[in-house]
C-alpha positions in Angstrom: -38.5 166.3 51.1 -41.3 168.3 49.5 -41.3 172.1 49.8 -44.1 173.7 51.8 -46.8 175.6 50.0 -46.6 179.1 51.4 -50.0 180.3 50.2 -51.7 177.2 51.6 -50.0 177.7 55.0 -51.2 181.3 55.1 -54.7 180.3 54.1 -54.7 177.5 56.8 -53.6 180.0 59.4 -56.3 182.5 58.5 -58.9 179.7 58.5 -57.8 178.6 62.0 -58.0 182.2 63.2 -61.5 182.5 61.7 -62.6 179.3 63.4 -61.4 180.7 66.8 -63.1 184.0 66.2 -66.3 182.1 65.2 -66.2 180.2 68.5 -65.6 183.3 70.5 -69.0 184.6 69.3 -70.6 181.8 71.3 -70.0 184.0 74.4 -72.3 186.7 73.0 -69.5 189.2 72.3 -70.9 190.2 68.9 -74.6 190.3 70.0 -74.4 193.9 71.3 -77.1 195.9 69.4 -74.9 199.0 69.6 -72.3 197.5 67.3 -74.1 196.4 64.1 -70.8 196.1 62.2 -69.6 193.3 64.5 -72.9 191.4 63.9 -72.3 191.7 60.1 -68.7 190.5 60.5 -70.0 187.5 62.5 -72.5 186.7 59.7 -69.7 186.9 57.1 -67.3 184.7 59.1 -70.0 182.1 59.8 -70.8 181.8 56.1 -67.4 180.2 55.2 -65.0 179.7 58.1 -65.7 176.0 58.8 -66.1 174.9 55.2 -62.8 176.6 54.4 -61.1 174.9 57.3 -62.5 171.5 56.3 -61.5 171.9 52.7 -57.9 172.8 53.6 -57.7 169.9 56.0 -59.0 167.5 53.4 -56.6 168.8 50.8 -53.7 168.5 53.1 -54.7 165.0 54.1 -54.8 164.0 50.4 -51.6 165.8 49.6 -49.6 164.3 52.4 -51.0 160.8 52.7 -53.3 159.5 50.0 -51.4 160.9 47.0 -48.3 159.0 48.3 -50.1 155.6 48.0 -50.1 155.0 51.8 -52.8 152.6 52.7 -55.6 154.1 54.8 -55.2 151.4 57.5 -51.5 152.4 58.0 -52.5 156.0 58.8 
């Protein structure tokens, strides 16, 4: 059994959290003009949260399935 990659699990957890926070902003929580810091945080999160999540997911897909020579149809 292969060991888990701790730093990758931590990064994956943070990316999931950022995706959730990014979707919370759809409710207009961060659009309050009295809180410009929250609008800046929203802009920063939106600049990388989904690409990071997709990159990690693709890497884990490769690491667990493709690199072990499992046929794509068997997955």
